[in-house]
C-alpha positions in Angstrom: 0.6 30.6 -10.2 2.0 28.1 -7.6 -1.1 26.0 -7.8 -0.8 25.7 -11.5 2.8 24.7 -11.3 2.0 22.0 -8.8 -0.8 20.8 -11.0 1.6 20.6 -13.9 4.1 18.6 -11.8 1.4 16.1 -10.8 0.3 15.7 -14.4 3.9 15.2 -15.6 4.6 12.7 -12.8 1.4 10.7 -13.7 2.2 10.8 -17.4 5.7 9.4 -16.8 4.3 6.7 -14.5 1.6 5.7 -17.0 4.0 5.5 -19.9 6.5 3.4 -17.8 3.7 1.1 -16.7 2.5 0.5 -20.2 6.1 -0.3 -21.4 6.7 -2.6 -18.4 3.5 -4.6 -19.1 4.3 -4.8 -22.8 8.0 -5.9 -22.5 8.7 -6.8 -18.9 10.1 -4.7 -16.1 13.8 -5.6 -16.6 13.7 -5.1 -20.4 12.7 -1.5 -20.3 15.4 1.2 -19.6 15.0 4.7 -18.1 16.2 6.2 -21.4 13.3 4.5 -23.2 10.8 5.7 -20.7 12.0 9.2 -20.9 11.9 9.2 -24.7 8.3 7.7 -24.7 7.2 10.3 -22.2 8.9 13.1 -24.1 11.0 14.2 -21.1 14.7 14.0 -20.2 16.2 11.1 -18.2 17.0 13.7 -15.5 13.3 14.6 -15.4 12.3 11.0 -14.8 14.8 10.8 -11.8 13.5 14.2 -10.5 10.1 12.5 -10.0 11.2 8.9 -9.3 14.4 8.1 -7.4 14.3 4.4 -8.5 13.1 2.5 -11.5 10.9 0.4 -9.2 9.1 3.5 -8.0 7.8 4.1 -11.5 5.6 1.0 -11.1 5.0 1.4 -7.4 4.1 5.0 -7.7 1.3 5.1 -5.1 3.8 5.0 -2.3 1.8 7.1 0.2 -0.9 4.3 0.1 1.7 1.5 0.3 3.4 3.2 3.3 -0.1 3.3 4.9 0.2 7.0 5.4 -3.6 7.3 5.5 -3.7 4.7 8.3 -1.4 6.9 10.3 -3.5 10.0 9.6 -6.7 8.1 10.6 -5.1 7.2 14.0 -4.1 10.8 14.6 -7.6 12.1 13.8 -9.6 9.3 15.6 -12.3 10.3 18.0 -11.4 10.7 21.7 -11.5 7.3 23.4 -11.3 5.3 20.2 -8.4 2.9 20.1 -6.0 3.0 17.1 -6.9 -0.5 15.9 -10.7 0.2 16.2 -10.2 3.3 14.1 -8.3 1.3 11.5 -11.1 -1.3 11.3 -13.5 1.6 10.8 -11.3 3.1 8.1 -11.2 -0.2 6.2 -15.0 -0.3 6.3 -15.1 3.2 4.8 -12.6 2.2 2.1 -14.7 -0.8 1.2 -17.8 1.4 0.8 -15.8 3.8 -1.4 -14.2 1.0 -3.5 -10.9 2.7 -2.8 -8.1 1.3 -5.1 -6.2 0.3 -2.0 -9.0 -2.0 -0.9 -10.8 -3.0 -4.1 -9.9 -5.8 -6.5 -10.8 -6.5 -10.1 -8.9 -8.3 -12.9 -6.9 -5.2 -13.8 -5.6 -4.7 -10.2 -5.0 -8.5 -9.9 -2.8 -8.3 -13.1 -0.9 -5.5 -11.5 -0.1 -7.4 -8.3 0.8 -10.5 -10.2 3.3 -8.4 -12.3 4.8 -7.1 -9.1 5.1 -10.6 -7.6 6.9 -11.9 -10.8 9.7 -9.3 -10.5 12.3 -9.9 -7.7 13.3 -6.2 -7.8 9.8 -5.0 -7.5 9.0 -7.4 -4.7 12.1 -6.3 -2.9 11.1 -2.6 -3.2 7.6 -3.5 -2.0 9.1 -5.2 1.1 11.0 -2.0 1.8 7.8 0.0 1.7 6.1 -2.5 3.9 8.9 -2.1 6.5 8.5 1.7 6.3 4.7 1.2 6.8 5.2 -1.0 9.9 7.8 1.4 11.4 5.5 4.4 10.9 2.5 2.6 12.4 4.5 1.5 15.4 5.5 5.1 16.1 1.8 6.1 15.9 0.9 3.4 18.4 3.6 4.1 21.0 5.6 7.2 20.2 9.1 7.8 18.7 10.6 4.8 20.5 7.9 2.0 20.1 8.2 -1.0 22.3 8.1 -4.6 21.1 4.3 -4.9 21.4 3.7 -1.8 19.3 6.1 -3.2 16.6 4.4 -6.6 16.7 1.0 -5.0 16.3 2.2 -2.8 13.4 3.9 -5.7 11.7 0.8 -7.8 12.0 -1.3 -5.1 10.4 1.1 -4.8 7.5 1.3 -8.6 7.1 -2.5 -8.8 7.2 -2.9 -6.4 4.4 -0.2 -8.1 2.3 -1.6 -11.6 2.9 -5.2 -10.6 2.3 -4.1 -9.0 -1.0 -2.3 -12.1 -2.1 -5.3 -14.2 -1.3 -7.6 -11.9 -3.2 -5.3 -12.1 -6.3 -5.3 -15.9 -5.9 -9.1 -15.9 -6.3 -8.7 -14.6 -9.8 -6.0 -17.1 -10.6 -8.5 -19.8 -9.7 -11.2 -18.4 -11.9 -13.1 -16.6 -9.2 -15.0 -13.4 -9.4 -14.2 -9.9 -8.3 -17.0 -10.2 -5.7 -15.4 -13.3 -4.2 -11.9 -11.7 -4.3 -13.1 -8.7 -2.4 -15.0 -10.8 0.1 -11.8 -12.9 0.8 -9.7 -9.8 1.2 -12.0 -8.2 3.8 -12.6 -11.4 5.6 -8.8 -11.8 6.2 -8.4 -8.2 7.0 -11.1 -8.4 9.6 -9.6 -11.6 11.2 -6.1 -10.1 11.3 -7.2 -6.7 12.7 -9.4 -8.5 15.3 -6.3 -10.5 16.4 -4.3 -7.3 16.8 -7.2 -5.7 18.8 -7.5 -8.8 21.0 -3.7 -8.7 21.7 -3.9 -5.0 22.7 -6.9 -5.7 25.0 -5.0 -8.6 26.6 -2.0 -6.3 27.2 -4.2 -3.6 28.7 -5.7 -6.1 31.2 -2.2 -7.2 32.1 -1.0 -3.6 32.8 -4.1 -2.9 34.9 -3.7 -6.0 37.1 
């Protein structure tokens, strides 16, 4: 019974998000009200807020991915002796093979990210999620009170993903293909992650000297 209830909650949440996204694309983010979303989804306004604390979260509904929770899980589950950044580079390789939505670009996903970039409130919310992602990664790297190096490494990883995403979307804006966009994304991710790995290696040599 509990499993069925949870499944129904997930379906309701997804329906509300899908309805909201369609309205946002049709009329613009600022032009659509929560009342209109609730009516179109056949739920109450309170139900919408039960699932989404903020209007922006209706559009940015894959928050676990945006907060990089799966990065943190990969770090915890990495093989013994594997460094956190090496595990994250391996994870990105797996995501590429899977064509995971987080790490795969086509014209539809490019339209989504362009829509986010065009809205100051959505961009502000995305920055908040990026900050949460960086803080969470820093804690995974160095414990509950991460030092400056851990924060720097975490911030660089988040910035790498954000920059690579922007560059991939830019490929479509210049008339490029999905193949080119994905190649640009992963090339920048690899460069950024390699820089973080090199920084960590330099610090380790310094500590041992």
